[in-house]
SETOR-798729 format. One record per residue: x, y, z of N, C-alpha, C in turn. Coordinates in steps of 0.001 Angstrom, whole numbers, padded with zeros to 6 digits, always signed. Layout:
XYZXYZXYZ
...
END
This chain:
+023635-046247+001810+024403-046884+001098+025950-046332+000979
+026107-045373+001542+027435-044680+001005+028070-045000+002766
+027079-044878+003589+027715-045411+005082+028147-046998+005301
+027322-047457+004648+027554-048805+004641+028357-049399+004177
+028956-049023+003286+030627-049070+002213+029707-049338+000851
+028989-049303+000606+027757-050012-000535+028682-049173-002384
+028932-047854-002073+029217-047361-003038+031227-047169-003408
+031213-046904-004557+032925-046686-005156+032691-046056-005878
+034063-045355-005861+034426-044142-006810+035430-044530-007207
+035709-045354-008651+036746-045586-008970+037317-046421-008803
+036167-047689-008042+036913-048983-007367+037363-048752-005998
+037495-047370-005467+037479-047101-003874+036324-047228-002899
+036324-047831-002265+034556-047431-000920+034766-045883-000306
+034000-045813-000790+034233-043966-000195+032671-044236+000950
+033116-043959+001695+032373-043941+003428+031815-042677+003941
+032873-041237+003899+032518-040051+003963+031129-039396+003370
+030499-039002+004199+029052-038562+003599+029792-037145+002964
+028992-036348+002046+029241-035059+001560+030834-035027+000670
+031293-036694+000500+031942-036227-000582+032119-035858-001657
+032824-035259-002627+032016-034381-004239+033493-035058-005220
+032862-034741-006235+033199-035817-007236+033079-034851-008658
+033726-035021-009896+033263-034712-010617+032689-035905-011599
+031211-035747-011939+030525-036734-012577+031045-037683-013901
+031515-036322-014417+031666-036761-015892+033123-037086-016150
+034081-037236-015084+035008-038007-014822+035646-038944-013920
+034389-039171-013332+034396-040482-012082+033793-041664-012292
+034204-042813-012010+033084-043561-012557+032659-044282-010774
+031383-044167-011099+030566-044617-009214+029660-046040-009585
+029676-046672-008834+029268-047806-008415+028433-047961-007118
+027217-048708-007420+026611-049115-006235+026546-050356-006236
+026811-051059-005285+026993-052886-005124+027365-053548-006544
+028824-052791-006966+029049-052968-008448+028349-052996-009422
+027556-051934-009460+026925-051454-010582+026980-049976-011351
+027137-050052-012189+027578-048034-012532+026238-047267-011774
+026347-045909-011861+025668-045182-011692+025324-044204-012558
+024194-043990-012817+024454-042997-014316+023418-042040-014028
+023875-040449-014135+022593-039661-013925+021161-039661-015178
+020613-039850-014447+018866-039840-014826+019050-039125-016031
+018013-038637-017264+018167-038075-017817+017025-037242-017903
+017148-035608-018056+016177-035333-017441+014518-034728-017900
+013544-034900-017232+012072-034964-017821+010996-033947-017097
+010890-033414-018348+010071-031958-017566+008840-031848-018518
+007568-032143-018338+006128-032634-018829+005435-031710-018132
+004160-031295-019297+003022-030425-018020+002129-031451-018323
+001325-031147-017582+000109-032271-017179-001392-031544-016527
-002285-031885-017061-003552-031429-016839-004521-032549-015555
-004034-031876-014446-004406-032884-013317-005963-033307-013431
-006617-033544-013405-008440-033986-013606-008598-033491-011217
-009684-033682-011575-010074-033454-010034-010080-034878-009214
-009960-034316-008588-010329-035975-007076-008829-036646-008176
-007762-036046-007710-006189-037187-007879-005995-036094-007390
-004642-036686-006425-003656-036312-005478-002417-035845-006161
-001476-034599-005346-000450-034271-006261+000546-034892-005118
+000915-036277-004855+001404-037127-003829+002417-038174-004905
+003340-039368-004796+003391-040012-005457+002473-041584-004717
+002180-041346-003437+001472-042344-003164+000942-042427-002012
-000614-043091-001848-001665-042039-000672-001518-043895-000102
-001146-043913+001139-001990-044688+001950-003085-045043+001962
-004375-044331+001352-005709-044851+001388-006393-045119+000132
-004804-045439-000658-005101-046247-002062-005832-045094-003118
-006115-043872-002616-006568-042950-003923-006071-042517-005020
-006365-042362-006056-005599-042271-006686-004512-040550-006991
-003370-041051-007761-002516-040003-007014-001786-039846-008614
-001429-038345-008898-000408-038282-010432+000819-038986-010620
+001053-040035-009958+001939-040701-010452+001456-041933-011027
+000149-042295-011104-000461-042947-011632-000020-043058-013647
-000268-041782-013737-000174-041216-015355+001313-041409-015233
+001761-041511-014889+003605-041511-015690+004485-043243-014786
+003803-043829-014317+004002-044625-014429+005204-045559-015495
+004869-045483-016676+005205-045877-017468+006955-045661-017589
+006887-044193-017125+008519-043217-017312+009539-044637-016423
+009259-044772-015740+009970-045936-014859+011221-045452-013903
+010836-044172-013989+011911-043421-012957+010318-042487-011732
+011439-041935-010662+010517-041201-009930+010962-039833-010293
+009076-039326-010637+008749-037739-011290+008276-037017-009878
+008202-035613-009832+007872-035182-008948+006857-033760-009429
+005505-033282-009007+004916-032309-009276+006058-030912-008810
+006114-029778-009521+006563-028689-009121+005210-027797-008700
+005509-027601-006879+004071-027177-006202+002726-028154-006452
+002076-027760-005896+001083-028534-006030-000370-027989-006533
-001839-028997-006137-002620-028108-006838-003579-029167-005684
-004717-028776-004565-005776-029288-003946-005963-030499-004912
-006711-031335-003782-007523-032451-004593-008530-032067-005409
-009656-031119-005291-010696-031096-005638-010329-029916-006566
-009082-028918-007353-008500-028418-007759-008307-029058-009211
-008085-028749-010483-007694-028871-011815-006791-028326-012482
-006076-029065-013386-005358-028221-013798-003836-027908-014348
-003317-027538-014530-001722-026995-014843-000731-027800-013945
-000243-028649-014391+000880-028948-012953+002050-029116-014003
+003527-029105-013991+004867-029323-014346+005202-030395-013549
+005422-031538-014196+006032-032907-013801+007048-033071-014240
+008788-033091-013298+009733-033529-013991+010510-034213-012332
+011468-034066-013277+012724-035003-011672+013994-034143-011992
+013638-032572-012643+015129-031594-012334+014909-030908-011100
+015236-031372-010371+015305-030502-009259+015757-028886-008999
+016335-028668-009304+016657-027279-009777+015603-026422-010357
+015242-027107-011852+014446-026235-012292+013032-026170-011538
+012669-027135-010457+011713-026558-009477+012293-025572-008537
+012824-025923-007897+013347-024718-007058+012996-023361-007773
+013687-023108-008548+013700-021680-009651+012039-021322-009665
+011137-022382-009933+009754-021937-010441+008834-021865-008703
+009663-022656-007897+008856-022853-006436+009088-021968-005932
+010414-020966-005938+010854-020211-005153+010197-018914-005371
+009926-018091-003943+009042-017228-003893+009793-015638-004422
+011106-015552-004806+011612-014402-005548+011573-014326-006430
+011261-015367-007389+011434-015564-008644+010181-015391-008858
+008748-014627-008335+007440-014283-008491+007121-014893-009772
+006869-016208-009300+006238-016551-011338+004638-016605-011150
+004395-016021-012415+003045-015876-011884+002160-017043-012215
+000844-017624-011995+000359-018575-011944-001520-017844-012388
-002110-018267-013280-003351-018086-013810-004407-019199-013506
-005318-018560-012688-006539-018880-012800-007633-019509-013221
-008379-020231-013633-010004-020251-014022-010836-020744-013239
-011599-019819-012091-012687-019737-011078-014092-019712-011461
-014306-020481-010997-016041-020574-011339-016734-020289-009349
-017584-019188-009658-018124-018938-008393-019925-018603-008541
-020473-018496-007189-022050-018094-007526-022015-016768-007305
-022475-016438-008241-022806-014842-008640-021595-014226-008931
-021974-012713-008903-021015-011805-009520-019988-011155-008811
-019025-011218-009308-017990-009951-007996-018274-008793-008091
-018418-008293-006878-018607-006920-007014-017426-005734-007324
-017554-004315-007717-015889-003896-007741-015203-003719-006331
-016028-003806-005696-015432-003887-003977-014919-004953-003593
-015415-006519-003772-014696-007271-003440-013379-007842-004765
-013541-007083-006131-012307-006865-006460-011516-006313-005976
-011621-005445-005373-010230-004080-005124-010312-004703-003734
-010962-005242-002694-010570-006039-001489-009449-007259-001891
-009969-008257-003239-008738-009100-003803-007264-008541-003529
-007091-007831-004488-006031-006728-005189-005493-006545-004134
-006213-005751-003049-005308-005577-002326-004956-006536-001029
-005556-007498-000542-005319-008140+000372-006773-008646+001599
-006778-009678+002052-007574-010195+002849-006836-011514+003251
-007572-010749+004858-006584-012113+005754-007479-013451+005828
-007095-014103+005889-007345-015893+006145-006171-016560+007045
-006942-017222+008102-005774-017804+008959-004061-017518+009574
-004312-015818+009436-003622-015482+010173-002423-014669+008528
-002921-014909+007547-001914-014858+006338-002919-013653+005571
-002437-013129+004901-003104-011738+003780-003061-012095+002562
-004311-012608+001674-003999-013028+000825-004211-012376-000245
-003693-012413-001313-004106-010876-002707-003952-011883-003893
-004564-011043-004923-004210-011586-006350-003795-010357-007212
-002974-010352-008427-002183-009006-008901-003916-008709-009537
-004519-009410-010604-005282-008997-011003-006769-010002-010845
-008048-009178-011617-009122-010288-011183-010030-009922-012425
-010211-010777-013188-010648-010500-014983-012287-011460-015025
-013670-010951-015150-014101-011323-015169-014154-012276-016723
-014360-013337-017337-014096-014034-018578-015710-013595-019323
-015186-013063-020277-016386-012795-021029-016343-013934-022222
-016749-014502-022282-017041-015899-023683-018744-016565-023540
-019034-016880-024490-020418-017463-024745-020206-018708-023502
-021227-018884-022995-021515-020013-021403-020707-019759-020162
-019477-018298-020298-018741-017954-019238-019549-017310-017884
-020722-017880-017458-021352-016847-016482-020456-017593-015193
-020462-016297-014579-019665-016212-013279-018172-016737-012867
-017983-016817-014373-016523-017390-014074-015103-015843-014189
-014298-016237-013783-013205-015121-013293-011884-015776-013931
-010941-015110-014587-009602-015659-014100-008808-014574-013282
-008150-014747-012623-007070-014475-011555-005723-014631-011551
-004966-013280-011739-003469-013809-011423-002731-013799-010357
-001644-014647-010122-001130-014854-008698+000267-014677-008741
+000952-014043-007630+002460-013806-007824+002920-014567-006570
+001825-015102-005756+002042-016092-004555+001620-017681-004424
+001618-018006-003578+001179-019679-003917+001191-020007-002508
+000452-019839-001706-000213-019624-000485-001192-021342-000237
-000753-021789+000839-002292-023372+000749-003299-022597+000463
-003997-023497-000439-005233-023250-001021-005893-021687-001231
-004744-020952-001593-004515-019627-001837-005973-019261-002144
-007110-019091-003531-007432-019014-004028-008785-019351-003338
-009090-020406-003067-010115-021065-002302-009889-020402-001277
-009478-020349-000111-009308-019050+001449-009758-017800+001193
-008955-017394+000263-009380-015671-000236-010949-015672-000850
-011478-016494-001419-012890-016353-002112-013554-016971-000823
-013238-017745-000187-014304-018342+001023-014614-016650+002035
-013265-016415+002402-013111-015149+003188-013936-013491+002790
-014190-014039+001983-015173-012622+001436-016580-013085+000888
-016887-014506+001440-018353-015197+001314-018461-016030-000001
-017403-015972-001050-017751-016208-002579-017039-017877-002455
-017957-018673-001518-016949-020141-002143-016774-021001-003559
-016043-021127-003735-015821-021635-004980-016408-023214-005738
-016988-022872-006983-017835-024111-006814-016557-025088-007810
-015709-024521-008825-014556-025241-009437-013675-024173-009536
-012254-025316-009915-011180-024086-009681-009881-025193-010793
-009647-023859-011742-008494-025132-012600-007411-023590-013201
-005827-024296-012675-005330-023724-012983-004864-023688-015045
-004779-022793-015645-004407-022486-016953-003142-021879-017447
-002534-021846-016459-001067-020928-016571+000062-021169-015841
+000959-021611-016008+002173-020819-015235+003404-020156-015108
+003466-018928-015270+005011-018378-016411+004306-018328-017675
+005130-019020-018435+005118-018940-019775+004409-020279-020116
+003830-020819-019616+003349-021917-020068+001717-021894-019737
+001346-022722-020883-000795-022965-020760-000988-024072-021079
-002066-024080-020438-002925-025766-020502-002989-025564-021983
-003110-025020-022583-003968-024901-024193-003680-026122-024861
-004826-027235-025114-004818-028519-026056-004672-029350-025174
-004071-029507-024362-004244-030878-022961-005119-031312-022272
-005905-032219-022597-006883-033035-022203-006687-033726-020621
-008485-033146-020201-007594-033879-018118-007005-035429-018521
-006180-035348-017538-005920-036588-017563-004697-037177-018211
-004315-035965-019476-003458-035677-020212-001627-034839-020355
-000777-035406-020830+000482-034773-021088+000842-034540-022102
+002195-033471-021886+003053-033292-023042+004082-032996-022467
+005283-033302-023360+006508-032227-023012+006311-031376-022860
+007049-030456-021956+007853-029229-022667+008466-029228-024044
+008462-028110-024493+009357-027944-025697+010390-027315-025758
+011188-027153-026872+012528-026886-026594+012874-025292-025967
+011967-024471-027006+011312-023157-026823+010795-022979-025128
+010023-023800-025158+009305-023227-023478+010737-023317-022755
+011599-024475-022859+012320-024797-021641+013185-023849-021698
+013788-023859-022923+014799-022260-023003+014009-021207-022507
+013055-020878-022383+012481-020002-021524+012171-019633-020153
+012107-021277-019704+012411-021665-018344+013918-021828-017624
+014634-022212-019002+016428-022308-018187+016518-020175-017885
+016473-019416-019095+016500-018009-018821+015953-017693-017449
+014585-018060-017153+014019-017521-015452+015000-018173-014775
+015459-019543-014676+016432-019182-013857+017594-018703-013396
+018089-018308-014970+019369-017385-014835+019522-016115-013868
+018156-016109-014714+017700-014305-014268+016801-013846-013053
+016007-014786-013067+014837-014852-011850+013862-013793-012232
+013900-013736-013250+013063-012572-013916+011691-013198-013941
+010684-013381-013095+009167-014084-013207+008189-013128-013946
+008240-012004-014070+007807-011255-014458+008098-010896-016079
+009265-011345-016782+009654-011098-018084+008719-012608-018581
+008883-013459-017459+009025-014937-018144+007351-015157-018976
+006387-014517-017434+005028-014744-017749+004490-013386-019155
+005470-012621-019353+005224-011674-020561+005557-012136-021945
+006681-013221-021685+007097-013567-022735+006736-015124-022718
+005116-015681-022739+004458-016703-023138+004542-017416-024311
+005160-018774-024641+005392-018961-025632+004274-020322-025898
+003810-020016-027597+003024-021260-028049+003206-022092-027704
+002038-022952-027610+002236-024414-027134+002498-025050-028663
+003116-025884-028300+003308-026921-029741+002196-028065-030220
+001952-027678-031221+001180-028393-032063+000697-029959-031847
END
């Protein structure tokens, strides 16, 4: 659009790519229509199984974007969950925040609930913490905790600082423990609590303040410890 001469700044056509302006002080138009920044949207979404983390699928499969078409603006997921996994996703149009939450140097902890066949041995738990090689990558978890609750047989809670492609599934497959079900329940200070499958809620001001502080400090570990209560 810029190269085609469709963009003006204060009424003057601008065709040089990379031109910098102060948006609050200059009037930008495309085809004579004013351009204004979109308001920031940050939502928590409980992705159901069999939903894709892409805006459009050429094969017509269900994507996360189906649940947010009412917004009338482009949003994207911060990171991904594979088609057969479920649970917590951040959906936003805030690229700066998304970069912070995805960049490895911020070490944002992610918490997963995993269902497998049988109980892990102490040796398997140790290997998971030390690292298991899969497809040339070393995959590890920060902690493994057996879920102790009524009906919670063969369920474990895993905490990761890294987020490689299909990390949990590949790690457990390398141990001969294929995953029956995988659900992400936490990202940094955020929790899935109270959000049903296919449902969403806005990130609260308190939660957003913690995320912004994380962006300023780069302290992912602190953000994990300073988890905030979900709004009722």
